[in-house]
Structures are given as C-alpha cells and as structure tokens.
C-alpha positions, 0 to 999 in steps of 0.5 A, spaced: 628 460 738 626 457 745 629 451 749 625 448 755 630 445 760 629 440 766 634 440 772 637 435 775 639 432 782 641 437 787 636 443 785 631 441 790 630 445 797 625 444 803 618 447 801 620 449 794 613 445 792 609 449 797 607 455 792 606 451 786 600 447 790 596 453 791 595 453 783 589 449 781 590 442 778 597 442 781 596 438 787 591 433 783 597 432 778 602 431 783 597 426 787 597 422 780 605 422 780 605 420 787 601 414 785 606 412 779 612 413 784 610 410 790 612 416 794 608 422 797 611 427 793 607 433 796 609 431 803 616 431 800 616 437 797 613 441 802 614 438 809 620 434 808 627 437 811 633 437 807 636 431 809 630 427 807 630 430 800 637 429 799 636 421 799 637 419 792 630 415 792 626 421 794 630 426 791 629 424 783 622 422 783 621 429 787 624 433 782 621 429 776 614 430 779 615 437 780 617 439 773 611 434 770 606 437 775 608 444 773 609 443 766 601 444 764 602 451 766 606 452 761 604 448 755 605 454 750 612 453 752 612 446 750 609 447 744 613 452 742 620 449 744 625 448 738 629 443 743 628 440 750 633 438 754 634 435 762 640 435 766 641 428 769 635 425 772 632 431 768 632 427 762 626 423 764 622 430 765 624 431 758 622 425 755 615 425 758 615 433 756 616 431 749 611 425 749 617 419 749 614 417 755 607 418 758 607 421 765 606 415 769 611 411 765 616 417 767 614 416 774 615 409 775 621 409 771 624 415 775 622 411 782 626 405 779 632 409 777 632 413 784 632 406 788 637 403 784 642 409 784 641 409 792 642 402 792 649 402 788 651 408 792 650 404 798 655 399 796 661 404 797 662 411 800 662 415 794 660 422 793 661 428 788 664 435 789 663 441 784 670 445 782 669 452 780 674 456 776 681 455 775 684 453 768 680 447 765 686 443 763 690 444 770 683 442 773 682 436 768 689 434 770 688 434 777 682 430 777 685 425 773 691 425 778 686 424 784 683 418 781 676 422 780 672 422 774 669 428 771 662 426 772 658 433 770 661 437 765 657 443 766 660 449 762 661 456 765 667 454 769 664 448 773 665 441 773 663 436 778 667 430 780 666 424 783 669 418 787 670 415 793 669 420 799 677 419 801 679 421 794 674 427 794 677 429 801 684 429 799 682 433 792 679 438 797 685 439 801 689 440 795 685 443 790 687 446 783 690 453 783 685 458 783 679 453 783 674 452 789 672 445 791 664 445 793 662 438 796 655 437 794 649 434 797 648 427 793 649 421 796 653 417 791 658 418 785 653 418 780 655 418 772 661 414 774 662 406 773 660 406 781 653 406 778 653 400 773 649 396 777 643 401 777 644 401 769 642 394 769 636 395 773 634 400 769 635 397 763 631 391 765 625 396 767 626 400 760 625 393 756 618 393 758 616 400 755 614 402 748 617 409 747 614 414 742 617 419 737 619 425 741 614 431 739 620 436 740 627 434 738 631 432 745 638 434 746 642 428 749 646 429 756 651 424 752 654 429 747 649 434 746 646 431 739 639 432 737 635 425 738 629 424 734 629 416 735 625 414 741 629 407 742 635 411 742 632 416 747 631 411 752 637 407 751 641 414 752 637 415 758 638 408 761 646 409 759 647 416 762 646 413 769 653 411 769 656 416 764 658 423 764 653 428 763 656 433 758 651 439 759 657 444 756 655 440 750 648 441 750 649 449 751 654 449 746 649 445 741 643 450 743 648 456 741 649 453 735 642 452 733 640 459 735 637 458 741 635 465 744 630 464 750 631 459 755 626 456 760 627 452 766 622 448 770 622 447 777 626 446 781 629 452 777 635 456 778 641 451 777 641 451 769 638 458 768 645 460 772 649 456 768 645 459 761 646 466 763 654 465 764 655 460 758 650 463 753 651 471 753 645 474 750 640 469 751 634 471 755 633 466 761 627 465 765 627 460 771 620 458 774 622 458 781 615 460 784 608 461 780 610 469 780 615 467 775 609 465 770 608 471 767 615 472 765 615 465 762 609 467 758 612 473 755 619 469 754 615 464 750 611 470 746 618 473 744 622 467 742 617 462 740 616 460 732 623 457 730 623 450 729 629 445 727 
C-alpha cells in the first residue's frame, strides 16, 4: 500500500528546483502555476536566496508549485496511492493531487494563503521552534508553562512550538531535560490563534470554489482521519491555518491502514525523515532531484495495488 506525501513550509532550500527544470514539461507547468500564483516560481526556486524564499508569501506558493509541477512525472504514483497527505501547506498540494482542486485553483488559493498568513504574522513578532527529544510529557508541560502552543505534532520525538519571540527565547534558554530547541526559518506562529485573521481571508476565497470529490482518500492534518467528502476537505484546509498540525496522527493512520511504501514530493526530505523514524519497516523515497525518479518508479511497482 502506497502513500503519497507533500511537504510543508521550511522544506524549501535555495536552488532546489534547478535540476527539475531540465525535465521536459516541468518549466511549462511551472509557468502556468506562476500565472495562477502571480509569482515567478522558476526564479524563486533557482535564483532566490534563503531569505527571499523564507518569506511566507513566496515560500508557500513555491512549495506547492514545485510539488504540482513535478507530479506528472510520477502519475503512476498518484494513481496507485492508497492515501495522499500533505503537511500544513502541503495539504493544498494533496487536494490538487487528488482532484479536489484544479492546479490553477490550488495555485490561486496558496497565493492567498501565503499572503494572508504573512500579513497575520506581521501583526505580532512571533515564530516557531522545533523541540527534538526529551520526555513527551515533560516537553508538553514545559511548552504549556512557557505559554507556547504545540503547533505541529510531528511524531518521531519532534514537536514544533509556536508563540511570541520573547516566549520562544525564554523557552530556548531553559529547554526541557534532554531536549534540543531549534529555531525554524519561518516568519510567524503558524497553526495558532495568531493566524485567525488569515483563516477569515482564506475562507472568503474558498467560498468561491466548487471542490470535487477526491479520487484518492485524503488524510487530514486535523486528526489523521480519512476524508472523502470534498466540502469537508476544503473546510479542513482552511481551518488548519490556525489549528495544530497532527502529523503524528497521520503517520499512525498510515501504519494502521497498512501502508508499506511512502513517496514524498519535492521539496522532499523532511517527511521522508519523519517516516523513517516513526514508521519502521516502511520503504521511503524522497524525490529530491530527478535522479530519484527511478527509485520512485520502483517503489510504485513494489507497493501499488492495495486501496482503501
């Protein structure tokens, strides 16, 4: 049983799109997505520096655009997948991959999402930090005591906390026992109440869409549940902007369903790493460059066939 995954913000690195643009068709698909987002995605993915693509308004369309531009290279994986899931903004990619949204609709929506979240983040100095290791209960208690929010429960001993820059600095200065606190290159406390204004903006945009039933079951960031209803999938996508991402529950659901193979779309690596640590025995392929396509095709041949 195969799972197709789409990464979230923070997975982008300078120049990561360069090798993909050498493949026939990728540049054309990226140009169409650039028109939908209003951004030059090719330039952002090949020439822009780390600070430029750290900007939420640029990072989110770039990540979704990359995944959707490369997706046709692994069409058999889409058709063979038993489940599709995306982490945070990757859920936009997932909805497009399963046909809930068209590519153009996904491009326009992620552009609105990125701008709205950037604007919400600009209201207060906030951020996010990864907490790796430590006793889970002790980490949760320390997070609560610091006034922070566990914004991403990523499993595999990792939680991403969010709050004001002052709260994060104090937390890093006195971390939980046996835990490392790593500041993340994101410009806001995403998936917390600080993003409530962005939810309103995104909901207004989503009201003009007519989502279609997913061709492949979706796993929701909210609770790891399988979503087969189109309006529900879109509502969840809008609401998750200000709600915690429960990627741990998504991985637990994949294991419960019997997933044996995982393929991560570009910019790949983060979700593949989590899957390797939290889903022992599952074969994982991260599509970092076109050199990984042969491994992806072999993965599909080995793990395709089972469906929900």
